[in-house]
C-alpha positions as CSV (number, residue, x, y, z in Angstrom):
1,M,-5.5,14.8,8.6
2,N,-2.4,12.9,9.6
3,V,-1.0,10.1,7.4
4,G,-1.4,6.7,8.9
5,I,-3.8,4.0,10.1
6,T,-6.2,4.0,13.0
7,C,-8.2,1.2,14.4
8,Q,-11.3,1.1,16.6
9,H,-13.3,-2.0,17.4
10,Q,-16.7,-3.0,18.7
11,G,-16.8,-6.6,19.8
12,K,-15.5,-8.6,16.9
13,D,-15.8,-5.9,14.3
14,G,-12.7,-3.8,13.3
15,F,-13.1,-0.3,11.9
16,F,-10.0,1.1,10.3
17,T,-9.3,4.5,8.8
18,V,-6.4,4.6,6.3
19,C,-5.0,8.1,5.6
20,W,-2.8,7.8,2.6
21,S,0.2,10.0,1.7
22,K,0.0,12.0,-1.5
23,L,0.7,10.0,-4.6
24,Q,4.3,10.5,-5.8
25,K,6.3,9.5,-8.8
26,A,8.7,6.8,-7.8
27,D,12.4,7.5,-8.2
28,R,15.1,6.8,-5.7
29,H,15.6,10.4,-4.8
30,T,12.0,11.1,-4.0
31,I,11.7,7.9,-2.0
32,A,14.9,8.6,0.0
33,R,13.8,12.2,0.7
34,S,10.1,11.7,1.5
35,V,9.3,8.1,2.7
36,P,9.9,7.4,6.4
37,A,11.9,4.4,7.4
38,V,9.0,3.1,9.6
39,G,6.5,0.3,9.2
40,G,3.3,0.7,7.3
41,I,1.4,-0.2,4.2
42,Y,1.9,0.9,0.6
43,E,0.4,0.8,-2.9
44,I,2.5,1.0,-6.1
45,Y,0.9,1.9,-9.4
46,W,1.8,2.3,-13.0
47,M,0.3,4.8,-15.4
48,D,-1.3,3.2,-18.6
49,D,-1.5,4.8,-22.0
50,H,-4.8,6.3,-21.2
51,N,-3.5,8.1,-18.1
52,H,-5.2,5.6,-15.7
53,L,-3.5,4.3,-12.6
54,R,-3.1,0.5,-12.6
55,L,-2.3,-1.2,-9.3
56,L,1.0,-3.0,-9.4
57,T,1.1,-4.2,-5.8
58,V,-0.2,-3.5,-2.3
59,G,1.6,-4.7,0.8
60,N,3.1,-3.9,4.1
61,A,6.7,-3.2,5.4
62,R,7.8,-4.0,8.9
63,Y,11.5,-4.5,9.5
64,G,13.3,-2.5,6.8
65,G,10.5,0.1,6.7
66,L,8.5,1.7,4.0
67,R,11.4,3.5,2.5
68,S,13.5,0.4,1.7
69,E,10.5,-1.7,0.6
70,I,9.1,0.9,-1.8
71,R,12.6,1.5,-3.2
72,R,13.2,-2.3,-3.7
73,L,9.9,-2.8,-5.4
74,T,10.2,0.2,-7.8
75,D,13.9,-0.3,-8.9
76,P,14.0,-2.6,-12.0
77,S,17.6,-3.6,-11.1
78,L,16.3,-5.1,-7.8
79,V,13.1,-6.9,-9.2
80,E,13.4,-10.4,-10.6
81,N,10.0,-10.8,-12.3
82,P,10.5,-10.0,-16.0
83,E,7.0,-8.7,-16.5
84,V,7.3,-6.3,-13.6
85,V,10.8,-5.2,-14.8
86,Q,9.2,-4.3,-18.2
87,I,6.5,-2.2,-16.5
88,L,9.1,-0.5,-14.3
89,N,11.3,0.3,-17.3
90,E,8.5,1.4,-19.6
91,K,5.9,3.1,-17.5
92,T,5.7,5.9,-15.0
93,I,5.5,4.4,-11.5
94,W,3.6,6.0,-8.6
95,F,3.4,5.1,-4.9
96,R,1.7,6.1,-1.7
97,Y,1.9,4.9,1.9
98,A,0.3,5.0,5.3
99,P,2.6,4.5,8.3
100,C,1.5,2.1,11.1
101,D,3.4,0.5,14.0
102,S,0.9,-2.4,14.6
103,I,1.7,-5.6,12.8
104,A,-1.8,-6.8,13.4
105,D,-3.4,-3.6,12.0
106,M,-1.2,-3.8,8.9
107,A,-2.2,-7.5,8.4
108,D,-5.9,-6.7,8.6
109,V,-5.8,-3.7,6.3
110,V,-3.5,-5.4,3.7
111,W,-5.7,-8.5,3.8
112,F,-8.9,-6.3,3.3
113,F,-7.4,-4.5,0.3
114,R,-6.0,-7.6,-1.3
115,K,-9.3,-9.5,-0.7
116,T,-11.1,-6.6,-2.4
117,Y,-8.6,-6.3,-5.3
118,F,-7.9,-10.0,-5.8
119,P,-10.9,-11.8,-4.3
120,E,-9.8,-15.2,-5.8
121,N,-6.4,-15.2,-4.1
122,P,-5.5,-12.4,-1.6
123,G,-2.2,-14.1,-0.9
124,V,-2.1,-12.9,2.7
125,S,-3.8,-13.6,6.0
126,H,-5.6,-11.2,8.4
127,S,-4.7,-11.1,12.1
128,G,-7.7,-13.2,13.2
129,R,-8.8,-10.6,15.7
130,F,-12.0,-9.6,13.9
131,T,-15.0,-11.4,12.4
132,R,-15.6,-8.4,10.1
133,I,-13.3,-5.6,8.9
134,F,-14.4,-2.2,7.7
135,I,-12.1,0.3,6.0
136,K,-12.6,4.0,5.4
137,E,-10.0,5.7,3.2
138,W,-8.8,9.3,3.0
139,A,-6.5,10.4,0.3
140,P,-5.3,14.0,-0.5
141,D,-5.5,13.3,-4.2
142,Q,-8.9,11.7,-4.1
143,V,-7.7,8.2,-5.2
144,R,-9.9,5.9,-3.2
145,W,-11.0,2.4,-3.9
146,I,-13.2,1.8,-0.9
147,D,-16.3,4.0,-0.4
């Protein structure tokens, strides 16, 4: 299955399929070598002491592309939040992404994930195109949050 986001709609319902890249350890060489400089969505995780992935952030990248945004968010010298810097310095960081060239599709998918993960404050808006949004995830390493 190709990595990326597809959208189909029926009336005011949007049906998205998100095909994630494989989870990878975040370091500048891996990011530079494997992440495309295109738009898309990403998730960044840290590994806790019990070998469980903990979500650090989910978002989208448009202008600078996935490569530069993931690099910026995983480099402790580029992050200003002291709590995040501590996590980046002390924990193993992982990331995955799904390319997408539609700003509206990215907005809807990121809103859905953030509304699911942080229901009290998703912090982003959807595109307004759909009354209901449905997501199906595919991940090569079986890390899925929406079933």
